[in-house]
N, CA, C and O atoms as CSV, one atom per row, in Angstrom:
chain,resi,resn,atom,element,x,y,z
A,1,MET,N,N,-4.308,3.082,13.368
A,1,MET,CA,C,-3.504,3.576,13.939
A,1,MET,C,C,-2.882,4.592,13.787
A,1,MET,O,O,-1.972,5.003,14.508
A,2,VAL,N,N,-3.486,5.275,12.470
A,2,VAL,CA,C,-2.984,6.532,12.061
A,2,VAL,C,C,-4.009,7.519,12.830
A,2,VAL,O,O,-3.583,8.595,13.249
A,3,SER,N,N,-5.359,7.149,13.013
A,3,SER,CA,C,-6.242,7.930,13.528
A,3,SER,C,C,-6.124,8.283,14.737
A,3,SER,O,O,-6.552,9.392,15.057
A,4,GLY,N,N,-5.464,7.361,15.794
A,4,GLY,CA,C,-5.117,8.087,16.937
A,4,GLY,C,C,-6.335,7.421,18.056
A,4,GLY,O,O,-6.088,7.291,19.255
A,5,ALA,N,N,-7.438,7.102,17.540
A,5,ALA,CA,C,-8.602,6.642,17.843
A,5,ALA,C,C,-8.301,4.852,18.393
A,5,ALA,O,O,-7.939,3.917,17.678
A,6,TRP,N,N,-8.646,4.839,20.093
A,6,TRP,CA,C,-8.350,3.555,20.612
A,6,TRP,C,C,-9.337,2.550,19.851
A,6,TRP,O,O,-9.159,1.479,19.271
A,7,LEU,N,N,-10.492,3.382,20.110
A,7,LEU,CA,C,-11.823,2.462,19.705
A,7,LEU,C,C,-11.645,1.758,18.336
A,7,LEU,O,O,-12.468,0.855,18.186
A,8,ALA,N,N,-10.866,1.912,17.383
A,8,ALA,CA,C,-10.385,1.872,16.177
A,8,ALA,C,C,-9.531,0.307,16.514
A,8,ALA,O,O,-9.753,-0.559,15.667
A,9,TYR,N,N,-8.949,0.059,17.233
A,9,TYR,CA,C,-8.272,-0.984,17.674
A,9,TYR,C,C,-9.184,-2.137,17.971
A,9,TYR,O,O,-9.207,-3.248,17.440
A,10,PHE,N,N,-9.952,-1.631,18.958
A,10,PHE,CA,C,-10.995,-2.654,19.630
A,10,PHE,C,C,-12.274,-2.948,18.421
A,10,PHE,O,O,-13.142,-3.797,18.622
A,11,ALA,N,N,-12.235,-2.320,17.485
A,11,ALA,CA,C,-13.250,-2.403,16.573
A,11,ALA,C,C,-12.762,-2.752,15.025
A,11,ALA,O,O,-13.587,-3.396,14.377
A,12,VAL,N,N,-11.490,-2.399,14.334
A,12,VAL,CA,C,-11.296,-2.785,13.284
A,12,VAL,C,C,-10.412,-4.043,13.231
A,12,VAL,O,O,-10.612,-4.947,12.419
A,13,LEU,N,N,-9.307,-4.051,14.251
A,13,LEU,CA,C,-8.241,-5.131,14.443
A,13,LEU,C,C,-9.063,-6.480,14.308
A,13,LEU,O,O,-8.778,-7.102,13.284
A,14,PRO,N,N,-10.084,-7.105,15.172
A,14,PRO,CA,C,-10.970,-8.244,15.076
A,14,PRO,C,C,-11.647,-8.239,13.922
A,14,PRO,O,O,-12.147,-9.339,13.688
A,15,PHE,N,N,-11.863,-7.383,13.076
A,15,PHE,CA,C,-12.705,-7.450,11.866
A,15,PHE,C,C,-11.525,-7.865,10.708
A,15,PHE,O,O,-11.677,-8.736,9.850
A,16,PHE,N,N,-10.310,-7.020,10.899
A,16,PHE,CA,C,-9.486,-7.108,9.989
A,16,PHE,C,C,-9.153,-8.814,10.215
A,16,PHE,O,O,-9.215,-9.572,9.247
A,17,LEU,N,N,-8.811,-9.297,11.542
A,17,LEU,CA,C,-8.124,-10.655,11.420
A,17,LEU,C,C,-8.994,-11.775,11.068
A,17,LEU,O,O,-8.472,-12.849,10.768
A,18,PHE,N,N,-10.264,-11.641,11.071
A,18,PHE,CA,C,-11.557,-12.262,10.723
A,18,PHE,C,C,-11.229,-12.617,9.030
A,18,PHE,O,O,-11.046,-13.677,8.432
A,19,VAL,N,N,-11.253,-11.349,8.652
A,19,VAL,CA,C,-11.296,-11.253,7.063
A,19,VAL,C,C,-10.159,-11.961,6.455
A,19,VAL,O,O,-10.211,-12.824,5.579
A,20,TYR,N,N,-8.926,-11.382,7.155
A,20,TYR,CA,C,-7.695,-12.066,6.613
A,20,TYR,C,C,-7.658,-13.508,6.707
A,20,TYR,O,O,-7.358,-14.188,5.726
A,21,GLN,N,N,-7.988,-14.091,7.991
A,21,GLN,CA,C,-8.588,-15.461,7.959
A,21,GLN,C,C,-9.042,-15.943,7.108
A,21,GLN,O,O,-8.374,-16.876,6.661
A,22,ALA,N,N,-10.119,-15.698,6.525
A,22,ALA,CA,C,-11.165,-15.987,5.728
A,22,ALA,C,C,-10.317,-16.065,4.201
A,22,ALA,O,O,-10.157,-17.032,3.457
A,23,ILE,N,N,-9.915,-14.831,4.084
A,23,ILE,CA,C,-9.159,-15.146,2.814
A,23,ILE,C,C,-8.141,-15.727,2.716
A,23,ILE,O,O,-7.896,-16.035,1.550
A,24,VAL,N,N,-7.090,-16.159,3.743
A,24,VAL,CA,C,-6.084,-16.912,3.802
A,24,VAL,C,C,-6.696,-18.589,3.618
A,24,VAL,O,O,-6.176,-19.415,2.867
A,25,ALA,N,N,-7.741,-18.809,4.370
A,25,ALA,CA,C,-8.584,-20.353,4.199
A,25,ALA,C,C,-9.110,-20.435,2.569
A,25,ALA,O,O,-9.054,-21.538,2.025
A,26,ALA,N,N,-9.491,-19.561,1.995
A,26,ALA,CA,C,-9.973,-19.619,1.221
A,26,ALA,C,C,-8.829,-19.372,-0.481
A,26,ALA,O,O,-9.033,-19.855,-1.595
A,27,GLU,N,N,-7.857,-18.590,-0.083
A,27,GLU,CA,C,-6.732,-19.218,-0.840
A,27,GLU,C,C,-5.825,-20.512,-0.793
A,27,GLU,O,O,-5.024,-20.959,-1.613
A,28,GLU,N,N,-6.179,-20.906,0.304
A,28,GLU,CA,C,-5.098,-22.044,0.613
A,28,GLU,C,C,-6.090,-23.376,-0.008
A,28,GLU,O,O,-5.539,-24.375,-0.470
A,29,GLU,N,N,-7.542,-23.254,0.046
A,29,GLU,CA,C,-8.175,-24.506,-0.420
A,29,GLU,C,C,-8.002,-24.170,-1.894
A,29,GLU,O,O,-7.830,-25.240,-2.478
A,30,PHE,N,N,-7.973,-23.216,-2.701
A,30,PHE,CA,C,-7.955,-23.085,-4.087
A,30,PHE,C,C,-6.399,-23.666,-4.305
A,30,PHE,O,O,-6.201,-24.642,-5.029
A,31,LEU,N,N,-5.520,-23.106,-3.742
A,31,LEU,CA,C,-4.042,-23.823,-4.098
A,31,LEU,C,C,-4.080,-25.021,-3.954
A,31,LEU,O,O,-3.505,-25.650,-4.842
A,32,ARG,N,N,-4.767,-25.873,-2.785
A,32,ARG,CA,C,-4.807,-27.063,-2.410
A,32,ARG,C,C,-5.382,-28.169,-3.589
A,32,ARG,O,O,-4.956,-29.310,-3.766
A,33,ALA,N,N,-6.426,-27.512,-4.304
A,33,ALA,CA,C,-7.210,-28.167,-5.320
A,33,ALA,C,C,-6.424,-28.013,-6.594
A,33,ALA,O,O,-6.468,-28.904,-7.442
A,34,LYS,N,N,-5.564,-26.709,-6.802
A,34,LYS,CA,C,-4.860,-26.554,-8.070
A,34,LYS,C,C,-3.692,-27.297,-8.105
A,34,LYS,O,O,-3.372,-27.610,-9.252
A,35,PHE,N,N,-2.801,-27.761,-7.058
A,35,PHE,CA,C,-1.627,-28.146,-7.104
A,35,PHE,C,C,-1.449,-29.444,-6.321
A,35,PHE,O,O,-0.415,-30.098,-6.459
A,36,GLY,N,N,-2.520,-29.872,-5.426
A,36,GLY,CA,C,-2.316,-30.893,-4.700
A,36,GLY,C,C,-1.366,-31.136,-3.959
A,36,GLY,O,O,-0.984,-30.219,-3.232
A,37,GLU,N,N,-0.702,-32.393,-3.901
A,37,GLU,CA,C,0.270,-32.965,-3.109
A,37,GLU,C,C,1.786,-31.979,-3.126
A,37,GLU,O,O,2.669,-31.903,-2.272
A,38,GLU,N,N,1.676,-31.431,-4.200
A,38,GLU,CA,C,2.948,-30.342,-4.108
A,38,GLU,C,C,2.548,-29.404,-3.328
A,38,GLU,O,O,3.438,-28.897,-2.645
A,39,TYR,N,N,1.300,-28.922,-3.172
A,39,TYR,CA,C,1.482,-27.245,-2.424
A,39,TYR,C,C,1.234,-27.936,-0.839
A,39,TYR,O,O,1.535,-27.321,0.184
A,40,LYS,N,N,0.670,-29.232,-0.837
A,40,LYS,CA,C,0.657,-29.927,0.752
A,40,LYS,C,C,2.230,-29.876,1.191
A,40,LYS,O,O,2.508,-29.428,2.303
A,41,GLU,N,N,3.143,-30.287,0.410
A,41,GLU,CA,C,4.162,-30.141,0.653
A,41,GLU,C,C,4.910,-28.805,1.042
A,41,GLU,O,O,5.463,-28.631,2.127
A,42,TYR,N,N,4.856,-27.894,0.026
A,42,TYR,CA,C,5.216,-27.006,0.417
A,42,TYR,C,C,4.482,-25.854,1.536
A,42,TYR,O,O,4.904,-24.699,1.598
A,43,CYS,N,N,3.470,-26.291,2.290
A,43,CYS,CA,C,2.729,-25.905,3.296
A,43,CYS,C,C,3.706,-26.369,4.704
A,43,CYS,O,O,4.028,-25.756,5.722
A,44,ALA,N,N,3.960,-27.638,4.241
A,44,ALA,CA,C,4.791,-28.646,5.448
A,44,ALA,C,C,5.929,-27.667,5.593
A,44,ALA,O,O,6.027,-27.180,6.720
A,45,ARG,N,N,7.016,-27.182,4.484
A,45,ARG,CA,C,8.177,-26.418,4.509
A,45,ARG,C,C,7.814,-25.302,5.084
A,45,ARG,O,O,8.230,-24.971,6.194
A,46,ILE,N,N,7.013,-24.622,4.394
A,46,ILE,CA,C,7.210,-23.005,4.714
A,46,ILE,C,C,5.947,-22.519,5.927
A,46,ILE,O,O,4.774,-22.893,5.895
A,47,PRO,N,N,6.389,-21.865,6.659
A,47,PRO,CA,C,5.272,-21.101,7.773
A,47,PRO,C,C,3.909,-20.439,7.230
A,47,PRO,O,O,3.833,-19.776,6.195
A,48,ARG,N,N,3.274,-20.613,7.751
A,48,ARG,CA,C,1.821,-19.660,7.273
A,48,ARG,C,C,2.270,-17.958,7.565
A,48,ARG,O,O,2.537,-17.069,6.757
A,49,PHE,N,N,2.218,-17.947,9.230
A,49,PHE,CA,C,2.055,-16.296,9.310
A,49,PHE,C,C,3.366,-15.790,9.733
A,49,PHE,O,O,3.370,-14.576,9.938
A,50,LEU,N,N,4.410,-16.361,9.907
A,50,LEU,CA,C,5.658,-15.784,10.366
A,50,LEU,C,C,6.403,-16.352,9.455
A,50,LEU,O,O,6.285,-17.543,9.166
A,51,PRO,N,N,7.191,-15.614,8.945
A,51,PRO,CA,C,8.253,-15.862,7.650
A,51,PRO,C,C,9.407,-16.498,8.179
A,51,PRO,O,O,9.559,-16.584,9.398
A,52,SER,N,N,10.217,-16.941,7.389
A,52,SER,CA,C,11.329,-17.708,7.710
A,52,SER,C,C,12.455,-16.571,7.007
A,52,SER,O,O,12.217,-16.161,5.871
A,53,LEU,N,N,13.352,-16.223,7.548
A,53,LEU,CA,C,14.403,-15.644,6.668
A,53,LEU,C,C,15.377,-16.316,6.159
A,53,LEU,O,O,16.292,-15.677,5.640
A,54,ARG,N,N,15.431,-17.842,6.177
A,54,ARG,CA,C,16.488,-18.468,5.762
A,54,ARG,C,C,16.271,-18.513,4.378
A,54,ARG,O,O,15.135,-18.509,3.903
A,55,GLY,N,N,17.271,-18.556,3.715
A,55,GLY,CA,C,17.469,-18.253,2.202
A,55,GLY,C,C,17.127,-17.179,1.609
A,55,GLY,O,O,16.883,-17.189,0.402
A,56,CYS,N,N,17.045,-16.018,2.384
A,56,CYS,CA,C,16.681,-14.891,1.499
A,56,CYS,C,C,18.101,-14.221,0.635
A,56,CYS,O,O,18.020,-13.854,-0.537
A,57,ARG,N,N,19.237,-14.155,1.360
A,57,ARG,CA,C,20.435,-13.864,0.407
A,57,ARG,C,C,20.536,-14.571,-0.783
A,57,ARG,O,O,20.811,-13.971,-1.822
A,58,GLU,N,N,20.357,-15.714,-0.767
A,58,GLU,CA,C,20.423,-16.618,-2.073
A,58,GLU,C,C,19.162,-16.169,-3.040
A,58,GLU,O,O,19.245,-16.237,-4.266
A,59,ALA,N,N,18.209,-15.793,-2.480
A,59,ALA,CA,C,16.829,-15.628,-3.453
A,59,ALA,C,C,17.045,-14.397,-3.958
A,59,ALA,O,O,16.569,-14.174,-5.071
A,60,PHE,N,N,17.705,-13.463,-3.361
A,60,PHE,CA,C,17.882,-12.139,-4.012
A,60,PHE,C,C,19.351,-11.907,-4.309
A,60,PHE,O,O,19.847,-10.800,-4.518
A,61,SER,N,N,19.816,-12.745,-4.306
A,61,SER,CA,C,21.621,-12.327,-4.919
A,61,SER,C,C,21.591,-12.124,-6.188
A,61,SER,O,O,22.625,-11.609,-6.614
A,62,GLU,N,N,20.528,-12.404,-7.208
A,62,GLU,CA,C,20.387,-12.261,-8.612
A,62,GLU,C,C,19.480,-11.135,-8.999
A,62,GLU,O,O,19.045,-11.023,-10.145
A,63,THR,N,N,19.215,-10.345,-8.077
A,63,THR,CA,C,18.106,-9.195,-8.653
A,63,THR,C,C,18.460,-7.930,-7.944
A,63,THR,O,O,19.162,-7.684,-6.964
A,64,ARG,N,N,17.801,-7.266,-8.694
A,64,ARG,CA,C,18.138,-5.559,-8.948
A,64,ARG,C,C,16.879,-5.205,-8.918
A,64,ARG,O,O,16.046,-5.830,-9.574
A,65,PHE,N,N,16.541,-4.115,-8.129
A,65,PHE,CA,C,15.183,-3.346,-7.816
A,65,PHE,C,C,15.013,-2.363,-8.708
A,65,PHE,O,O,15.855,-1.470,-8.621
A,66,ASN,N,N,14.113,-2.222,-9.625
A,66,ASN,CA,C,13.891,-1.164,-10.665
A,66,ASN,C,C,12.787,-0.194,-10.101
A,66,ASN,O,O,11.594,-0.414,-10.306
A,67,TRP,N,N,13.197,0.797,-9.441
A,67,TRP,CA,C,12.506,1.977,-8.843
A,67,TRP,C,C,11.154,2.278,-9.618
A,67,TRP,O,O,10.072,2.542,-9.093
A,68,ARG,N,N,11.466,2.174,-11.135
A,68,ARG,CA,C,10.356,2.743,-11.830
A,68,ARG,C,C,9.353,2.262,-12.283
A,68,ARG,O,O,8.436,2.900,-12.800
A,69,ARG,N,N,9.434,0.645,-12.088
A,69,ARG,CA,C,8.172,-0.269,-12.040
A,69,ARG,C,C,7.099,0.186,-11.092
A,69,ARG,O,O,6.045,0.597,-11.578
A,70,PRO,N,N,7.257,0.154,-9.806
A,70,PRO,CA,C,6.062,0.526,-9.101
A,70,PRO,C,C,5.737,1.633,-9.121
A,70,PRO,O,O,4.561,1.866,-8.839
A,71,LEU,N,N,6.744,2.894,-9.502
A,71,LEU,CA,C,6.255,3.885,-9.702
A,71,LEU,C,C,5.408,4.329,-11.258
A,71,LEU,O,O,4.796,5.382,-11.436
A,72,LYS,N,N,5.553,3.384,-12.113
A,72,LYS,CA,C,4.974,3.586,-13.245
A,72,LYS,C,C,3.486,2.756,-12.996
A,72,LYS,O,O,2.420,3.237,-13.381
A,73,GLN,N,N,3.585,1.469,-12.308
A,73,GLN,CA,C,2.431,0.814,-12.146
A,73,GLN,C,C,1.546,1.216,-10.847
A,73,GLN,O,O,0.354,0.922,-10.760
A,74,ASP,N,N,2.089,1.749,-10.091
A,74,ASP,CA,C,1.241,2.235,-8.696
A,74,ASP,C,C,1.280,3.572,-8.469
A,74,ASP,O,O,1.463,3.783,-7.270
A,75,LEU,N,N,1.175,4.685,-9.187
A,75,LEU,CA,C,1.419,5.780,-9.176
A,75,LEU,C,C,0.139,6.545,-8.672
A,75,LEU,O,O,0.232,7.638,-8.113
A,76,SER,N,N,-1.168,5.853,-8.921
A,76,SER,CA,C,-2.511,6.749,-8.207
A,76,SER,C,C,-2.516,5.913,-7.074
A,76,SER,O,O,-3.042,6.539,-6.154
A,77,THR,N,N,-2.128,4.637,-6.669
A,77,THR,CA,C,-2.282,4.297,-5.187
A,77,THR,C,C,-1.142,5.172,-4.299
A,77,THR,O,O,-1.413,5.629,-3.188
A,78,LEU,N,N,-0.051,5.310,-4.839
A,78,LEU,CA,C,1.065,6.184,-4.143
A,78,LEU,C,C,0.062,7.540,-3.788
A,78,LEU,O,O,-0.214,7.922,-2.651
A,79,ALA,N,N,-0.309,8.031,-4.809
A,79,ALA,CA,C,-0.819,9.571,-4.482
A,79,ALA,C,C,-2.200,9.242,-3.428
A,79,ALA,O,O,-2.301,9.815,-2.343
A,80,TRP,N,N,-2.963,8.499,-3.795
A,80,TRP,CA,C,-3.949,8.305,-2.748
A,80,TRP,C,C,-3.597,8.219,-1.527
A,80,TRP,O,O,-4.056,8.998,-0.691
A,81,ILE,N,N,-2.721,7.259,-1.217
A,81,ILE,CA,C,-2.215,6.926,-0.109
A,81,ILE,C,C,-1.725,8.326,0.806
A,81,ILE,O,O,-2.061,8.740,1.916
A,82,ALA,N,N,-0.896,8.757,-0.091
A,82,ALA,CA,C,-0.001,10.448,0.457
A,82,ALA,C,C,-1.316,11.414,0.919
A,82,ALA,O,O,-1.125,12.247,1.806
A,83,MET,N,N,-2.660,11.282,0.295
A,83,MET,CA,C,-3.603,12.279,0.050
A,83,MET,C,C,-4.333,11.971,1.786
A,83,MET,O,O,-4.503,12.774,2.703
A,84,VAL,N,N,-4.625,10.540,1.710
A,84,VAL,CA,C,-5.329,10.269,2.894
A,84,VAL,C,C,-4.630,10.117,4.302
A,84,VAL,O,O,-5.223,10.342,5.357
A,85,LEU,N,N,-3.111,9.653,4.206
A,85,LEU,CA,C,-2.578,10.343,5.168
A,85,LEU,C,C,-2.174,11.757,5.634
A,85,LEU,O,O,-1.879,12.160,6.759
A,86,MET,N,N,-2.238,12.320,4.584
A,86,MET,CA,C,-2.175,13.848,4.938
A,86,MET,C,C,-3.347,14.198,5.421
A,86,MET,O,O,-3.203,14.937,6.395
A,87,ALA,N,N,-4.581,13.958,5.125
A,87,ALA,CA,C,-5.928,14.363,5.779
A,87,ALA,C,C,-6.540,14.089,6.934
A,87,ALA,O,O,-7.425,14.753,7.472
A,88,LEU,N,N,-5.844,12.682,7.458
A,88,LEU,CA,C,-6.513,12.321,8.730
A,88,LEU,C,C,-6.310,13.269,9.864
A,88,LEU,O,O,-7.195,13.704,10.599
A,89,PRO,N,N,-5.115,13.517,9.911
A,89,PRO,CA,C,-4.876,14.937,11.359
A,89,PRO,C,C,-5.759,15.705,11.275
A,89,PRO,O,O,-6.484,16.061,12.204
A,90,ALA,N,N,-5.836,16.215,9.659
A,90,ALA,CA,C,-7.002,17.503,9.626
A,90,ALA,C,C,-8.360,17.071,10.146
A,90,ALA,O,O,-9.047,17.659,10.981
A,91,TRP,N,N,-8.600,16.054,9.571
A,91,TRP,CA,C,-9.943,15.615,9.603
A,91,TRP,C,C,-10.061,15.205,11.221
A,91,TRP,O,O,-11.197,15.350,11.674
A,92,ARG,N,N,-9.171,14.772,12.046
A,92,ARG,CA,C,-9.234,14.388,13.369
A,92,ARG,C,C,-9.640,15.677,14.270
A,92,ARG,O,O,-10.554,15.757,15.092
A,93,SER,N,N,-8.533,16.833,13.810
A,93,SER,CA,C,-8.645,17.979,14.128
A,93,SER,C,C,-9.962,18.880,14.424
A,93,SER,O,O,-10.248,19.524,15.433
A,94,TYR,N,N,-10.544,18.738,13.415
A,94,TYR,CA,C,-11.773,18.911,12.774
A,94,TYR,C,C,-12.796,18.530,13.762
A,94,TYR,O,O,-13.422,19.365,14.414
A,95,PHE,N,N,-12.991,16.993,13.885
A,95,PHE,CA,C,-13.771,16.432,14.154
A,95,PHE,C,C,-13.858,16.650,15.821
A,95,PHE,O,O,-14.926,16.880,16.390
A,96,PHE,N,N,-12.666,16.550,16.456
A,96,PHE,CA,C,-12.716,17.098,17.965
A,96,PHE,C,C,-12.730,18.515,18.322
A,96,PHE,O,O,-13.155,18.951,19.392
A,97,SER,N,N,-12.193,19.281,17.272
A,97,SER,CA,C,-11.866,20.837,17.989
A,97,SER,C,C,-12.858,21.441,17.481
A,97,SER,O,O,-13.508,22.196,18.203
A,98,GLY,N,N,-13.261,21.232,15.940
A,98,GLY,CA,C,-14.221,22.008,15.614
A,98,GLY,C,C,-13.938,23.029,14.494
A,98,GLY,O,O,-12.742,23.297,14.607
A,99,TRP,N,N,-14.343,23.570,13.700
A,99,TRP,CA,C,-14.219,24.423,12.467
A,99,TRP,C,C,-12.915,25.780,12.960
A,99,TRP,O,O,-11.851,26.022,12.389
A,100,GLU,N,N,-13.415,26.345,13.992
A,100,GLU,CA,C,-12.827,27.325,14.370
A,100,GLU,C,C,-11.140,27.017,14.836
A,100,GLU,O,O,-10.208,27.781,14.586
A,101,ALA,N,N,-11.042,25.750,15.541
A,101,ALA,CA,C,-10.007,25.922,16.225
A,101,ALA,C,C,-8.822,25.099,15.271
A,101,ALA,O,O,-7.603,25.020,15.418
A,102,SER,N,N,-9.600,24.614,14.394
A,102,SER,CA,C,-8.837,23.791,13.203
A,102,SER,C,C,-8.934,24.304,11.977
A,102,SER,O,O,-8.804,23.587,10.985
A,103,ARG,N,N,-9.137,25.402,11.914
A,103,ARG,CA,C,-9.156,26.319,10.215
A,103,ARG,C,C,-7.892,26.212,9.660
A,103,ARG,O,O,-7.701,25.797,8.516
A,104,ALA,N,N,-7.016,26.571,10.426
A,104,ALA,CA,C,-5.572,26.672,9.463
A,104,ALA,C,C,-4.945,25.370,9.223
A,104,ALA,O,O,-4.344,25.116,8.179
A,105,ARG,N,N,-5.101,24.466,10.288
A,105,ARG,CA,C,-4.727,22.987,9.468
A,105,ARG,C,C,-5.472,22.306,8.810
A,105,ARG,O,O,-4.982,21.257,8.391
A,106,VAL,N,N,-6.641,22.547,8.524
A,106,VAL,CA,C,-7.470,22.180,7.458
A,106,VAL,C,C,-7.186,22.862,6.070
A,106,VAL,O,O,-7.130,22.272,4.992
A,107,LEU,N,N,-7.004,24.301,6.299
A,107,LEU,CA,C,-6.782,25.153,5.150
A,107,LEU,C,C,-5.531,24.630,4.754
A,107,LEU,O,O,-5.485,24.730,3.527
A,108,ARG,N,N,-4.263,24.009,5.286
A,108,ARG,CA,C,-2.905,24.045,5.229
A,108,ARG,C,C,-2.886,23.075,4.824
A,108,ARG,O,O,-1.996,22.918,3.988
A,109,THR,N,N,-3.662,22.010,5.070
A,109,THR,CA,C,-4.020,20.510,4.118
A,109,THR,C,C,-4.700,20.348,3.321
A,109,THR,O,O,-4.705,19.286,2.698
A,110,ALA,N,N,-5.286,21.062,3.131
A,110,ALA,CA,C,-6.129,21.632,1.683
A,110,ALA,C,C,-5.033,21.755,0.220
A,110,ALA,O,O,-5.016,21.404,-0.959
A,111,LEU,N,N,-4.171,22.513,1.237
A,111,LEU,CA,C,-3.331,23.305,-0.118
A,111,LEU,C,C,-2.316,22.075,-0.310
A,111,LEU,O,O,-1.941,21.757,-1.439
A,112,LEU,N,N,-1.927,21.459,0.740
A,112,LEU,CA,C,-0.717,20.182,0.486
A,112,LEU,C,C,-1.537,19.106,-0.368
A,112,LEU,O,O,-0.974,18.520,-1.293
A,113,GLU,N,N,-2.978,18.835,-0.021
A,113,GLU,CA,C,-3.609,17.992,-1.095
A,113,GLU,C,C,-3.571,18.494,-2.475
A,113,GLU,O,O,-3.467,17.685,-3.397
A,114,LEU,N,N,-3.653,19.886,-2.726
A,114,LEU,CA,C,-3.896,20.399,-4.094
A,114,LEU,C,C,-2.155,20.214,-4.542
A,114,LEU,O,O,-1.949,19.806,-5.685
A,115,ALA,N,N,-1.332,20.416,-3.940
A,115,ALA,CA,C,0.022,20.078,-4.282
A,115,ALA,C,C,0.306,18.892,-4.856
A,115,ALA,O,O,0.915,18.765,-5.918
A,116,VAL,N,N,-0.218,17.812,-4.026
A,116,VAL,CA,C,-0.046,16.078,-4.140
A,116,VAL,C,C,-1.108,16.297,-5.764
A,116,VAL,O,O,-0.577,15.806,-6.760
A,117,LEU,N,N,-2.004,16.741,-5.908
A,117,LEU,CA,C,-2.399,16.353,-7.041
A,117,LEU,C,C,-2.124,17.072,-8.213
A,117,LEU,O,O,-2.265,16.588,-9.336
A,118,ALA,N,N,-1.693,18.342,-7.962
A,118,ALA,CA,C,-0.758,18.966,-9.090
A,118,ALA,C,C,0.515,17.738,-9.516
A,118,ALA,O,O,0.812,17.409,-10.665
A,119,LEU,N,N,1.041,17.282,-8.417
A,119,LEU,CA,C,2.354,16.700,-8.263
A,119,LEU,C,C,1.838,15.340,-9.376
A,119,LEU,O,O,2.465,15.092,-10.405
A,120,TYR,N,N,0.752,14.652,-8.992
A,120,TYR,CA,C,0.177,13.499,-9.392
A,120,TYR,C,C,-0.226,13.839,-11.078
A,120,TYR,O,O,0.201,13.107,-11.971
A,121,GLY,N,N,-0.983,14.883,-11.328
A,121,GLY,CA,C,-1.070,15.281,-12.629
A,121,GLY,C,C,-0.084,15.334,-13.332
A,121,GLY,O,O,-0.212,14.784,-14.426
A,122,GLY,N,N,1.110,15.911,-13.063
A,122,GLY,CA,C,2.435,16.036,-13.772
A,122,GLY,C,C,2.873,14.717,-14.133
A,122,GLY,O,O,2.957,14.393,-15.318
A,123,LEU,N,N,3.201,13.809,-13.046
A,123,LEU,CA,C,3.636,12.671,-13.037
A,123,LEU,C,C,2.776,11.810,-14.510
A,123,LEU,O,O,3.320,11.149,-15.395
A,124,VAL,N,N,1.513,12.081,-14.360
A,124,VAL,CA,C,0.384,11.087,-15.291
A,124,VAL,C,C,0.827,11.486,-16.805
A,124,VAL,O,O,1.106,10.782,-17.775
A,125,VAL,N,N,0.781,12.890,-16.621
A,125,VAL,CA,C,1.548,13.493,-18.363
A,125,VAL,C,C,2.804,12.950,-18.802
A,125,VAL,O,O,3.077,12.449,-19.892
A,126,LEU,N,N,3.658,13.156,-17.604
A,126,LEU,CA,C,5.146,12.330,-17.899
A,126,LEU,C,C,4.954,10.946,-18.434
A,126,LEU,O,O,5.653,10.557,-19.370
A,127,LYS,N,N,3.962,10.114,-17.839
A,127,LYS,CA,C,3.511,8.992,-17.880
A,127,LYS,C,C,3.232,8.463,-19.228
A,127,LYS,O,O,3.687,7.469,-19.795
A,128,LYS,N,N,2.341,9.392,-19.630
A,128,LYS,CA,C,1.484,9.233,-20.755
A,128,LYS,C,C,2.622,9.730,-21.894
A,128,LYS,O,O,2.434,9.385,-23.060
A,129,ARG,N,N,3.671,10.449,-21.592
A,129,ARG,CA,C,4.209,11.048,-22.561
A,129,ARG,C,C,5.506,9.945,-22.932
A,129,ARG,O,O,6.151,10.149,-23.960
A,130,ARG,N,N,5.794,8.952,-22.176
A,130,ARG,CA,C,6.687,8.109,-21.787
A,130,ARG,C,C,7.947,8.338,-21.638
A,130,ARG,O,O,8.887,7.990,-22.353
A,131,SER,N,N,7.928,9.146,-20.343
A,131,SER,CA,C,9.058,9.961,-19.786
A,131,SER,C,C,10.376,8.995,-19.438
A,131,SER,O,O,9.999,7.894,-19.038
A,132,SER,N,N,11.734,9.126,-19.486
A,132,SER,CA,C,12.696,8.698,-19.023
A,132,SER,C,C,12.513,8.217,-17.656
A,132,SER,O,O,13.074,7.240,-17.161
A,133,LEU,N,N,11.548,9.116,-17.013
A,133,LEU,CA,C,11.655,8.951,-15.709
A,133,LEU,C,C,10.837,7.476,-15.042
A,133,LEU,O,O,11.062,7.001,-13.929
A,134,PHE,N,N,9.940,6.989,-15.975
A,134,PHE,CA,C,9.235,5.798,-15.905
A,134,PHE,C,C,9.579,4.654,-16.526
A,134,PHE,O,O,9.132,3.532,-16.288
A,135,TYR,N,N,10.634,5.061,-17.580
A,135,TYR,CA,C,10.989,3.879,-18.698
A,135,TYR,C,C,12.594,4.122,-18.861
A,135,TYR,O,O,13.132,5.222,-18.988
A,136,ASP,N,N,13.267,2.791,-18.827
A,136,ASP,CA,C,14.379,2.830,-19.046
A,136,ASP,C,C,14.677,3.018,-20.507
A,136,ASP,O,O,13.802,2.612,-21.272
A,137,PRO,N,N,15.710,3.537,-21.014
A,137,PRO,CA,C,16.116,3.531,-22.424
A,137,PRO,C,C,15.961,2.669,-23.242
A,137,PRO,O,O,15.365,2.861,-24.302
A,138,GLY,N,N,16.624,1.235,-22.787
A,138,GLY,CA,C,16.683,0.218,-23.129
A,138,GLY,C,C,15.240,-0.634,-23.227
A,138,GLY,O,O,15.101,-1.496,-24.095
A,139,GLU,N,N,14.232,-0.337,-22.313
A,139,GLU,CA,C,13.066,-0.675,-22.028
A,139,GLU,C,C,12.072,-0.985,-23.171
A,139,GLU,O,O,11.948,-0.046,-23.957
A,140,SER,N,N,11.365,-2.040,-23.435
A,140,SER,CA,C,10.392,-2.068,-24.659
A,140,SER,C,C,9.271,-1.368,-24.025
A,140,SER,O,O,9.142,-1.256,-22.806
A,141,ARG,N,N,8.435,-0.884,-24.939
A,141,ARG,CA,C,7.389,-0.116,-24.640
A,141,ARG,C,C,6.083,-0.675,-25.326
A,141,ARG,O,O,5.007,-0.099,-25.166
């Protein structure tokens, strides 16, 4: 979807659905073997693919989102996702228009990528120094 190539829908989507179904089947087999009848009862109550929003308010009423936790644990994932999403339009421009037509966009993207890498590096340093950006003052380290 990000690339804008319609061929990707026809090539990637069926592959993704096949792989996803295989993963679900393997996980369900493992869970049935591990939990037995309790898991079968759970499957009867909970839909497999379409979530039910019944009970969401109760489930989340006692919780509070801690934004530091995903930042601390998934920093590299967030950085790489940002870099790939920024690079796709430049790659697409280069691929379809060539270097001459897309030079400015590719160079601008390269500068943005360097900025993201610098930001990522700075955040890694702060993380290693146990900055309050990543850790609550009362959190055990």
